[in-house]
C-alpha positions in Angstrom: -0.2 0.1 -0.1 1.4 3.5 -1.1 1.7 6.3 1.4 -0.4 9.5 0.8 -0.4 12.7 3.1 -2.3 15.4 2.7 -1.8 19.2 4.1 -4.0 22.4 3.7 -4.1 25.5 5.1 -6.8 28.2 4.5 -7.3 31.8 5.5 -10.4 33.3 6.9 -9.9 36.3 8.5 -8.0 37.8 5.7 -6.1 37.1 2.5 -2.3 36.4 2.6 -0.2 39.3 1.8 2.1 39.3 -1.2 5.2 39.2 0.9 3.3 36.2 3.1 2.2 34.2 -0.4 6.0 34.6 -1.5 7.0 32.6 1.8 4.6 30.2 1.8 5.3 29.2 -1.7 9.1 28.7 -0.7 8.0 26.3 2.0 7.8 23.3 -0.6 8.2 22.5 -4.2 5.1 20.5 -3.8 3.1 23.3 -2.5 0.2 24.8 -4.5 -0.6 28.5 -3.1 -3.5 31.2 -3.4 -4.0 34.3 -1.5 -6.5 32.3 0.6 -5.4 28.7 0.6 -2.2 26.3 0.7 -1.9 22.8 -0.4 0.7 20.0 -0.6 0.4 16.3 -1.2 3.1 13.7 -0.8 2.9 10.2 -1.9 6.7 9.7 -0.6 8.6 12.1 1.8 7.0 14.3 4.1 6.5 18.2 4.7 9.9 19.5 5.9 8.2 22.0 8.0 6.1 22.2 11.2 2.5 22.5 10.0 1.3 24.0 13.4 3.8 26.6 13.2 2.8 27.8 9.4 -0.6 27.5 10.5 0.2 30.2 13.8 2.3 32.4 11.3 0.0 33.0 8.3 -3.4 31.0 8.4 -6.6 30.2 10.1 -7.4 26.7 9.4 -5.5 23.7 8.8 -6.5 20.4 7.6 -4.0 16.9 7.6 -5.0 13.8 6.9 -2.5 10.4 6.4 -3.9 7.4 4.4 -2.9 4.9 7.2 -5.3 6.4 9.6 -4.0 9.8 11.2 -6.1 13.1 10.8 -5.9 16.3 12.5 -7.8 19.7 12.4 -6.8 22.7 13.8 -7.8 26.5 14.2 -6.0 29.8 15.0 -7.8 32.0 17.1 -7.2 35.4 18.2 -6.4 35.1 22.1 -8.8 37.8 23.2 -11.3 36.2 21.6 -11.7 32.7 22.9 -12.4 32.0 26.7 -9.8 29.3 27.5 -11.7 28.6 30.8 -14.6 27.9 28.9 -12.9 25.4 26.5 -10.6 23.9 28.9 -12.9 20.8 29.9 -12.3 19.9 26.2 -8.6 19.4 26.1 -7.3 15.9 25.9 -3.5 15.6 26.3 -2.0 14.6 22.9 -5.6 14.1 21.0 -7.1 17.9 21.6 -4.8 20.5 22.5 -4.8 24.3 22.9 -1.2 26.1 22.4 -0.4 29.4 22.4 1.2 31.1 19.5 2.4 34.7 19.8 -0.8 36.5 20.1 -3.1 33.6 18.9 -4.2 30.1 20.4 -3.8 27.1 18.2 -6.8 24.5 18.9 -5.5 21.2 17.5 -7.8 18.1 17.2 -6.1 14.9 16.4 -7.6 11.6 18.2 -4.9 9.1 17.4 -5.6 5.4 17.5 -2.2 3.9 17.9 -3.8 0.5 16.6 -5.5 1.6 13.7 -3.5 1.0 10.4 -6.4 0.8 8.0 -6.3 2.4 4.4 -8.5 5.4 4.7 -10.0 7.8 1.9 -11.0 11.3 3.6 -12.7 13.5 1.1 -14.1 16.0 3.6 -13.0 19.5 2.3 -11.4 21.9 4.7 -14.1 24.7 3.6 -16.7 22.8 5.1 -15.2 21.9 8.5 -13.5 25.6 8.6 -17.4 26.8 9.4 -16.7 25.1 13.2 -14.1 28.0 13.7 -16.6 30.7 14.1 -19.3 28.4 15.9 -16.5 27.9 18.5 -15.7 31.7 18.5 -19.6 32.1 19.0 -19.4 29.9 21.9 -21.0 26.7 20.5 -18.8 24.1 21.7 -20.3 21.1 19.9 -17.5 20.1 17.7 -15.2 20.1 20.9 -17.4 17.9 22.9 -17.7 15.5 19.7 -13.8 15.5 19.2 -13.6 15.0 23.2 -15.9 11.4 22.5 -13.6 10.6 20.0 -10.3 11.0 22.0 -12.5 9.3 24.9 -13.4 6.3 22.9 -9.8 5.6 21.9 -8.4 6.3 25.0 -10.8 3.5 26.9 -10.7 5.3 30.3 -14.1 4.4 31.5 -13.7 6.6 34.4 -13.1 9.5 32.9 -15.9 12.3 33.2 -17.4 14.1 30.2 -17.3 17.8 29.9 -20.4 19.8 29.7 -22.9 18.8 27.0 -23.5 21.8 24.9 -27.0 22.5 23.3 -28.0 21.2 19.8 -26.2 17.8 19.8 -29.4 15.8 18.4 -29.5 18.5 15.6 -26.2 18.6 13.8 -25.0 21.0 11.2 -23.7 20.1 7.7 -20.2 21.1 8.9 -20.8 19.0 12.2 -21.9 16.0 10.4 -18.9 16.3 8.1 -16.5 16.5 11.4 -18.3 13.0 12.5 -17.7 11.6 9.2 -13.8 13.1 9.2 -12.8 11.6 12.3 -14.9 8.5 12.0 -16.9 8.7 15.2 -19.3 6.0 16.4 -22.8 7.6 15.4 -24.0 5.7 18.2 -21.7 7.4 20.9 -22.6 10.7 19.2 -26.4 9.5 20.0 -25.5 8.5 23.6 -23.7 12.2 24.1 -26.8 13.9 22.6 -29.0 12.1 25.1 -28.0 14.7 27.6 -27.8 17.7 25.4 -30.3 20.6 25.7 -32.2 21.8 22.8 -30.2 24.3 20.6 -31.9 27.6 20.7 -30.8 31.2 19.4 -29.4 33.4 22.5 -32.1 35.9 23.6 -32.2 39.1 21.4 -30.2 42.0 22.9 -32.1 45.1 22.9 -29.5 46.9 20.6 -30.6 50.1 21.0 -30.5 50.2 24.6 -27.4 48.5 24.7 -25.8 51.1 22.3 -27.0 54.2 24.2 -25.1 52.8 27.4 -21.6 52.9 25.1 -20.1 56.3 25.7 -18.9 58.4 22.9 -15.7 57.5 22.7 -16.3 53.9 22.9 -18.7 54.0 20.1 -16.3 56.1 18.0 -13.6 53.7 18.7 -15.7 50.7 17.3 -16.4 52.6 14.1 -12.7 53.1 13.4 -12.1 49.8 13.8 -15.0 48.9 11.5 -13.7 51.5 9.0 -10.2 49.5 9.3 -11.8 46.2 8.4 -10.8 44.5 11.9 -12.1 40.6 11.9 -14.8 39.7 14.3 -15.6 42.7 15.2 -19.5 42.0 15.0 -18.5 39.4 17.7 -16.8 41.8 19.8 -19.0 44.4 19.4 -21.9 41.9 20.6 -19.8 40.8 23.6 -19.4 44.2 24.6 -23.2 44.6 24.4 -24.0 41.5 26.4 -21.9 42.9 29.4 -24.2 45.9 29.3 -27.4 44.4 29.4 -26.6 41.2 30.9 -25.1 37.8 29.3 -27.8 35.3 28.2 -27.9 32.2 30.2 -25.5 29.6 28.4 -27.4 26.3 27.1 -25.6 23.5 28.5 -26.2 20.6 30.9 -23.5 20.4 33.2 -25.5 18.5 36.1 -24.9 14.4 36.4 -22.3 14.0 33.7 -21.5 10.5 32.6 -18.3 8.8 32.6 -16.7 7.3 29.4 -18.3 3.8 30.3 -21.5 5.2 31.0 -21.4 6.7 27.6 -20.1 3.5 25.8 -22.6 1.1 27.7 -25.5 3.5 26.5 -24.0 3.5 22.8 -23.8 -0.2 22.9 -27.5 -0.5 23.9 -28.5 1.9 21.1 -26.2 -0.5 18.8 -28.2 -3.4 19.6 -31.5 -1.8 19.7 -30.8 -0.9 16.2 -29.8 -4.1 15.0 -32.5 -5.9 16.5 -34.8 -3.5 14.6 -33.2 -4.3 11.5 -33.6 -8.1 11.9 -37.0 -7.5 12.6 -37.5 -5.2 9.4 -35.7 -7.5 7.5 -37.7 -10.5 8.8 -41.0 -8.3 8.0 -39.6 -7.8 4.8 -39.7 -10.8 3.4 -42.4 -11.2 0.9 -43.1 -14.0 -1.4 -41.8 -13.3 -5.0 -45.6 -13.9 -6.3 -47.1 -11.4 -4.1 -44.3 -8.8 -5.3 -45.4 -9.7 -8.8 -49.0 -9.4 -8.1 -48.8 -6.1 -6.6 -45.9 -4.1 -8.4 -47.8 -1.0 -7.6 -46.2 -1.5 -3.8 -42.6 -0.6 -5.1 -41.5 -3.1 -2.2 -37.7 -2.6 -2.8 -38.5 1.3 -2.4 -40.4 1.0 0.8 -37.8 -1.5 2.6 -34.9 0.8 1.2 -36.5 4.1 2.7 -37.1 2.3 6.1 -33.6 1.1 6.2 -32.0 4.9 5.4 -34.5 6.1 8.1 -33.5 4.0 10.7 -30.2 3.1 10.4 -28.5 6.2 8.3 -29.9 9.2 10.3 -27.3 11.5 9.2 -27.9 10.8 5.7 -32.0 11.6 5.8 -33.2 14.2 3.8 -36.1 15.9 5.2 -37.5 17.2 2.6 -37.9 13.8 1.3 -39.4 12.5 4.5 -42.1 15.4 4.1 -42.9 13.8 0.6 -43.1 10.7 1.7 -45.5 11.4 4.5 -47.8 13.9 2.9 -47.9 12.1 -0.9 -46.5 8.9 -0.9 -47.8 7.1 2.5 -51.5 8.3 1.6 -51.3 6.5 -1.8 -49.7 3.3 -0.5 -52.6 3.1 2.3 -55.1 3.1 -0.5 -53.3 0.2 -2.1 -53.1 -1.8 1.6 -56.6 -1.0 2.2 -57.6 -2.6 -1.5 -55.4 -5.6 -1.2 -56.6 -6.6 2.3 -60.0 -5.9 1.5 -59.4 -8.4 -1.3 -58.1 -11.0 0.8 -60.1 -10.7 3.9 -63.6 -9.1 2.7 -64.4 -5.6 2.6 -66.1 -5.7 6.2 
């Protein structure tokens, strides 16, 4: 099996300057660079520089994967915008780390399985995962919790207690679903973690006019000057300041009755066994004779069985628009067919 390594960096807050672009271009003869992105791949050999140092100096997001199983996702954050105390519980030594680099903090996520030498093909684009950086800055720590779950699964330390379960784990965004796929999280472990997660809801709206009126004139002018200069994340900084003035909304997380890794694994095992049992029951119920299928081709038995299997066992892939069409259009038609068949078999009465 041949070796393959993929490195990608992206800017989010601002493009590279001409000098920075030239400096990045000199890092490797294999590298492809634009003002917002750099990609380098190796079939043999390695990148000769520290990828995290390149991230800290030039970029905001980094993705790495090695076809024998290793993977890493990292973000660079301005120090003044990330609360190290809040995200501290989601750190796991050598797997999920937070390191200062100059005026930035680097959040690196690299759950490592020393026994995993499988041949992986990861096609999740960094452009999808990079959206999680803004989520984290906004206080949405679902990606950090999911990373902790993966690290805990690999470490196998049953006594370790989970960090606070953030809101919204039952409703993953496209970026979070891609994160689950990229790091090969057990979907039943994700479901187990989500059981203690409160619903995700928008923070109460801030009475903006009232809060702005509390800013003294010099502070308002300072914000306008920073806006004119194009400061990244200024809206986040301003909203945090306004929240301070009118009172911060209560954070949505479940920090009570936290579970251990062993308890989460036990829940996941129960969920998996239940799903497998339902699958066996569905397979048994789906055993219809060929004669019946031929006589009632209007029922589209393969389509019905396929939809059931997708809805029950592949919930990350479910399209709710298709579910709606099925429920409102297909099911009424199916019901009329079934009622007719039962009437013919057992009489209309």
